[in-house]
C-alpha positions as CSV (number, residue, x, y, z in Angstrom):
1,M,23.7,-30.2,-2.1
2,L,25.2,-26.8,-2.1
3,K,24.5,-24.8,-5.3
4,I,26.2,-21.7,-6.7
5,D,25.1,-19.7,-9.7
6,S,28.5,-18.7,-11.2
7,H,27.1,-16.2,-13.7
8,Q,24.4,-13.6,-13.4
9,H,23.9,-9.8,-13.8
10,F,22.3,-6.8,-12.2
11,W,21.7,-3.5,-13.9
12,K,19.7,-0.3,-13.7
13,Y,18.3,0.0,-17.2
14,N,19.2,3.0,-19.4
15,D,18.8,3.9,-23.0
16,G,22.5,3.3,-23.7
17,M,21.8,-0.4,-23.1
18,S,19.5,-0.6,-26.1
19,D,22.7,-1.2,-28.2
20,W,22.5,-4.8,-27.2
21,I,19.0,-5.1,-25.6
22,T,17.2,-5.1,-28.9
23,E,13.4,-4.8,-29.5
24,D,13.0,-8.6,-29.4
25,M,14.6,-8.6,-26.0
26,S,12.2,-6.0,-24.6
27,I,11.6,-8.1,-21.5
28,L,15.1,-7.0,-20.3
29,R,14.3,-3.3,-20.6
30,R,13.9,-2.6,-16.9
31,D,16.0,-2.7,-13.7
32,F,17.2,-6.1,-12.4
33,M,18.5,-5.9,-8.9
34,P,19.4,-8.3,-6.0
35,D,15.9,-8.1,-4.5
36,D,14.5,-9.4,-7.8
37,L,16.9,-12.3,-7.8
38,A,16.8,-13.4,-4.2
39,P,13.4,-15.1,-4.3
40,I,14.2,-16.8,-7.6
41,L,17.4,-18.3,-6.1
42,K,15.4,-19.5,-3.2
43,E,12.8,-21.2,-5.4
44,S,15.5,-23.1,-7.3
45,T,17.4,-23.9,-4.0
46,I,20.5,-21.9,-5.2
47,D,22.6,-20.9,-2.2
48,G,24.6,-18.0,-3.7
49,C,25.8,-16.4,-6.9
50,V,28.6,-14.6,-8.7
51,V,27.6,-11.3,-10.4
52,V,29.4,-10.4,-13.6
53,Q,29.9,-7.0,-15.1
54,V,27.6,-5.6,-17.8
55,N,29.1,-2.1,-18.4
56,Q,32.7,-1.5,-19.2
57,S,33.5,1.2,-16.6
58,L,35.1,1.5,-13.2
59,E,31.7,2.8,-12.0
60,E,30.4,-0.7,-12.7
61,N,32.7,-2.2,-10.1
62,I,31.4,0.2,-7.5
63,F,27.8,-0.6,-8.4
64,Q,28.2,-4.4,-8.3
65,L,30.4,-4.3,-5.1
66,D,27.7,-2.2,-3.4
67,N,25.2,-4.9,-4.4
68,A,27.5,-7.6,-3.0
69,G,28.2,-5.7,0.2
70,N,24.5,-5.4,0.9
71,H,23.5,-9.0,0.1
72,D,25.2,-12.0,1.6
73,F,24.0,-14.3,-1.1
74,I,26.2,-12.5,-3.6
75,K,29.5,-14.4,-3.0
76,G,31.7,-12.7,-5.6
77,V,32.0,-10.0,-8.3
78,V,33.6,-10.2,-11.7
79,G,34.2,-6.6,-12.6
80,W,35.9,-4.6,-15.4
81,V,39.2,-2.8,-15.7
82,D,41.0,-1.4,-18.7
83,L,43.6,-4.1,-19.1
84,Q,45.4,-2.0,-21.7
85,A,45.9,1.0,-19.3
86,T,49.5,2.0,-18.6
87,N,48.7,2.1,-14.9
88,I,47.0,-1.3,-14.8
89,E,49.1,-2.6,-11.9
90,E,48.3,0.5,-9.8
91,Q,44.6,0.0,-10.5
92,L,44.7,-3.7,-9.6
93,K,46.5,-3.0,-6.4
94,E,43.7,-0.5,-5.4
95,L,40.9,-2.9,-6.5
96,S,42.4,-5.8,-4.6
97,R,41.2,-4.2,-1.4
98,H,37.7,-5.4,-2.1
99,H,37.5,-9.0,-0.9
100,K,34.4,-9.8,-2.9
101,L,36.0,-8.7,-6.2
102,K,37.3,-12.0,-7.7
103,G,38.2,-11.2,-11.3
104,F,37.6,-9.3,-14.4
105,R,36.0,-9.5,-17.8
106,H,36.2,-7.6,-21.1
107,I,33.5,-7.9,-23.7
108,L,35.8,-9.4,-26.4
109,Q,32.8,-10.7,-28.3
110,G,31.9,-7.1,-29.3
111,E,35.3,-6.0,-30.4
112,Q,35.9,-5.1,-34.1
113,D,39.5,-6.5,-33.6
114,R,38.6,-10.2,-33.2
115,A,42.1,-10.9,-31.9
116,L,42.3,-8.1,-29.4
117,M,43.2,-10.5,-26.6
118,L,46.6,-11.1,-28.4
119,K,47.6,-7.4,-28.5
120,P,50.7,-6.6,-26.4
121,A,48.9,-4.1,-24.2
122,F,46.0,-6.5,-23.4
123,L,48.5,-9.3,-22.7
124,S,50.3,-7.0,-20.3
125,G,47.1,-6.5,-18.4
126,I,46.4,-10.2,-18.1
127,Q,50.0,-10.7,-16.9
128,A,49.3,-8.4,-14.0
129,L,46.2,-10.2,-12.8
130,A,47.9,-13.2,-11.2
131,Q,49.9,-10.9,-8.8
132,H,46.6,-10.1,-7.1
133,N,45.0,-13.5,-7.5
134,F,42.4,-12.2,-9.9
135,S,40.7,-14.5,-12.4
136,Y,39.7,-13.7,-16.0
137,D,36.4,-14.5,-17.7
138,I,36.7,-15.0,-21.5
139,L,33.6,-13.7,-23.3
140,I,33.9,-14.6,-27.0
141,F,31.9,-15.8,-30.0
142,P,33.0,-19.1,-31.8
143,D,34.9,-17.2,-34.5
144,Q,37.4,-16.1,-31.8
145,L,38.1,-19.6,-30.5
146,E,41.0,-19.9,-32.9
147,Y,42.9,-17.2,-30.9
148,I,42.5,-18.7,-27.5
149,P,45.2,-21.4,-27.5
150,D,47.8,-18.8,-28.3
151,F,46.3,-16.5,-25.6
152,L,46.2,-19.2,-22.9
153,G,49.6,-20.6,-23.7
154,Q,51.2,-17.3,-22.5
155,F,49.8,-17.6,-19.0
156,P,50.0,-21.1,-17.7
157,D,49.5,-19.9,-14.1
158,Q,46.5,-17.6,-14.7
159,R,43.0,-18.8,-13.9
160,F,40.6,-18.5,-16.9
161,V,37.0,-19.4,-17.5
162,I,35.1,-19.5,-20.8
163,D,31.7,-17.8,-20.5
164,H,28.6,-19.3,-22.0
165,I,30.6,-22.2,-23.6
166,A,31.7,-19.6,-26.2
167,K,28.2,-19.1,-27.5
168,P,27.7,-21.8,-30.2
169,D,24.9,-21.3,-32.7
170,I,22.5,-23.8,-31.1
171,K,19.5,-22.4,-32.9
172,A,20.9,-23.5,-36.3
173,R,22.5,-26.6,-34.7
174,N,25.9,-25.5,-36.0
175,I,28.3,-27.6,-33.9
176,T,31.2,-28.8,-36.0
177,E,33.5,-25.8,-36.1
178,W,32.6,-24.7,-32.5
179,A,33.3,-28.2,-31.3
180,A,36.7,-28.3,-33.0
181,G,37.6,-24.9,-31.4
182,I,36.5,-26.1,-27.9
183,R,38.3,-29.5,-28.2
184,A,41.5,-27.6,-29.1
185,L,41.5,-26.2,-25.5
186,K,41.5,-29.6,-23.8
187,S,45.2,-29.5,-22.7
188,F,44.9,-26.2,-20.8
189,D,44.7,-27.2,-17.1
190,N,44.1,-23.6,-16.0
191,L,41.0,-23.1,-18.2
192,F,37.5,-23.7,-16.8
193,C,34.1,-23.4,-18.6
194,K,30.7,-22.0,-17.5
195,V,27.7,-24.0,-18.5
196,S,25.6,-20.9,-19.1
197,G,23.9,-18.8,-21.7
198,M,22.8,-21.7,-23.8
199,V,19.1,-20.9,-24.0
200,T,19.8,-17.5,-25.5
201,E,21.7,-19.2,-28.3
202,A,18.8,-21.6,-29.0
203,N,15.4,-21.0,-30.6
204,W,13.9,-18.8,-27.9
205,T,10.3,-20.1,-28.4
206,S,10.7,-23.8,-29.3
207,W,13.9,-25.2,-27.7
208,K,13.8,-28.6,-26.1
209,P,16.1,-29.9,-23.4
210,E,17.6,-32.5,-25.7
211,D,18.7,-29.7,-28.1
212,F,21.6,-29.0,-25.6
213,D,22.8,-32.5,-25.1
214,P,25.4,-32.5,-28.0
215,Y,26.9,-29.3,-26.6
216,F,27.0,-30.7,-23.1
217,D,28.8,-33.8,-24.5
218,V,31.5,-31.7,-26.1
219,I,32.2,-29.6,-23.1
220,Y,32.3,-32.6,-20.7
221,E,34.6,-34.5,-23.1
222,T,36.9,-31.4,-23.2
223,F,36.9,-30.0,-19.7
224,G,35.8,-32.9,-17.5
225,A,33.8,-32.8,-14.3
226,K,36.4,-30.8,-12.4
227,K,36.4,-27.7,-14.6
228,L,32.7,-27.0,-15.4
229,M,30.4,-24.8,-13.4
230,F,26.7,-23.9,-13.5
231,G,25.7,-20.4,-14.5
232,S,22.2,-19.0,-15.3
233,D,23.0,-15.8,-17.2
234,W,20.0,-14.3,-15.4
235,P,18.3,-12.1,-16.4
236,V,19.4,-12.4,-20.0
237,C,18.1,-16.0,-20.0
238,M,14.6,-14.6,-19.6
239,V,14.4,-13.9,-23.4
240,A,14.1,-17.7,-23.8
241,G,12.7,-19.0,-20.5
242,E,12.5,-18.8,-16.7
243,Y,15.4,-19.2,-14.3
244,K,14.0,-22.6,-13.3
245,D,14.1,-23.7,-17.0
246,V,17.8,-23.1,-17.1
247,V,18.3,-25.1,-13.9
248,S,16.1,-27.9,-15.3
249,I,18.2,-28.1,-18.4
250,A,21.4,-28.6,-16.4
251,K,19.7,-31.1,-14.0
252,N,18.5,-33.1,-17.0
253,Y,22.1,-33.6,-18.1
254,V,24.1,-33.8,-14.9
255,S,21.7,-36.2,-13.2
256,K,23.6,-39.1,-14.8
257,L,26.9,-38.0,-13.2
258,T,28.1,-39.3,-9.8
259,A,27.2,-37.4,-6.7
260,D,30.7,-36.1,-6.3
261,E,30.7,-34.9,-10.0
262,Q,27.3,-33.2,-9.5
263,S,28.7,-31.4,-6.4
264,L,31.6,-30.1,-8.5
265,F,29.3,-28.8,-11.2
266,W,26.8,-27.1,-8.9
267,A,29.1,-25.5,-6.5
268,D,32.6,-26.8,-5.7
269,N,34.3,-25.8,-9.0
270,A,32.9,-22.2,-8.8
271,I,34.0,-21.9,-5.1
272,D,37.5,-23.1,-6.0
273,F,37.8,-21.0,-9.1
274,Y,36.6,-17.8,-7.6
275,N,37.9,-18.4,-4.1
276,L,34.5,-17.9,-2.7
277,N,33.8,-17.8,1.1
């Protein structure tokens, strides 16, 4: 069965990253590059991956596209662009020359304005994406889920995907409000969801596979088998376990699905969403 990791990262570590890589995440304070990931993918029989931006700069696109250009197993890049820029259409036209650049992401979870995605300038940037067949990754915390129906409703033809199932507080087993926010998204046919990042929201040292089942249940009920895709969030997942642990958690749940549904989860949905070759 073909397998694609729809969400992982590369970076060259610098002191500026310590804003989010805190002391308790010291395992992440080093470089993580394609040569580090390649044997890990092989061990878990993962055939390819999509690398997602870390830094919010145009230089990040160059860095990740260089990585993708030098390694065939990197099938796509989710980059960054200032969606609020007045010349956004000009920038997107230029960026569309890169065939491995599949879409963009803004780190909305870190914005002081929790409803930034609803600002006219941001909406104008999203409007421009579809003209170049670019997707958009939605990175938010649960408190921002309330803004997403309004956001999505303005772009019925734009492809969106929720990163990390919107980061519920799995450690404290808070599920009620997050689940309500996720279920409110059920009617949006253009919205997908990445089953990624869950171990980092759990208790890093004592999580158990069954801790994630209630969250799996909600996202499968909401999105269905045709709109969910596997993602590792490597190397960030290393704060709570190994790559193979993240794969095992997913296998533990999806093994009860049909063979066709498992194929959708492990590869087909990511290939379709990101137009991967």
